N, C-alpha and C positions, 0 to 999 in steps of 0.2 A: 351504641349509636355513635357515629363518627361524623361529627361536624366540627368546624373550626370557627369559633366567634371572631368577628372583626372588631368588636366594641367590648367594652366591660360586660362580663355575663350577668344575666338577671338572677334573682332569687326569688322563686314563687313565694308570694306572700303567706300562704297557709301551712304548706308541707316543707317549705324551705329547700326546694330542690333548685340546683344550680342549673340554669337553662339558658337557650336563647330565644324561647318563646313560651308565654303562658296565657292561659285564660281561665280565670275563677267565677265561678257562679255560685252564690248563695241562695238557697230556696227555703221558704217556709212551707211545711208540708200540712195541710188542713185536712180534715175528713171531707173528702169529695173533690178538692182542688189544691193546685201548687201555686206558689207566687214567688216571682224572683225579687229577691229584696236587694242584691248587689251584683254587678258583673263587671269585669274589667280584663283587657286583653293588652298585652304588650309583647313587643318583640325586638331583637336587634338583628344587624346584618349578619349572617354567616356564611361559610362556604360547606356545602354538604359533601362529604366523601361517601356516603351511602345514602341511600332513600331515607329521609328524616321519618322517625316513628313518633307518633304522638301517644304518650302515655296517659293514661287517666288514673288520678288519685282522688278517692271520695271517703268522706267520713260523716257518718249519720249520728246526730246528736238529739236523743230523745227528749222530750219535754220533761220527763221526771227526773232527769239527771240532777244530782244535788248542786245547788248554788249557794253560797252564803249572800243571805238576805234576811230581811225582818220576818218573813214567813217560813224561816228554816224549822221551827218547832211544830208548824202546822202540818197536819197530815195532807195528802193529795185530796182527800174528800173535803176537808175544811176549805182548802184554796179554791177548788172548783165551785163550792157554795158562794165564794166571795167574787170570784172571777169566772165569768162564763166564757169559754172560747173552744172552738173545735181545732186548735193547734196541736198537732201530734209531735212535731220536731222540726229540726233544722238539717239540711243537707249541704255540706260544702264539697264543691267538685272542683278539681283543677285538672286542666290538660296542659301537658308540658312537652317540649322537645329539649331533652337533657343531652348533655354531651359529657364525654370522658375526658 
């Protein structure tokens, strides 16, 4: 990607890519539907030397990923009995225009 930033470059919030544009979306994935939890878009002025290419980076975080919390010693079955939810996981997606 050949672009020249005309301002201080941006750093994308999740994947830490040096860029002139980013859009981040964080989704909660439930059984049967998806909900947007957060979205943000930022850009700076730049000169394109080639047609800008928007790259997409995505990470899926399953609900069963271990997290330090008071329920750490509980099994998934124990927690499901305490808290009923159809949340499957979280998806973080960033679209960026990077520069070299």
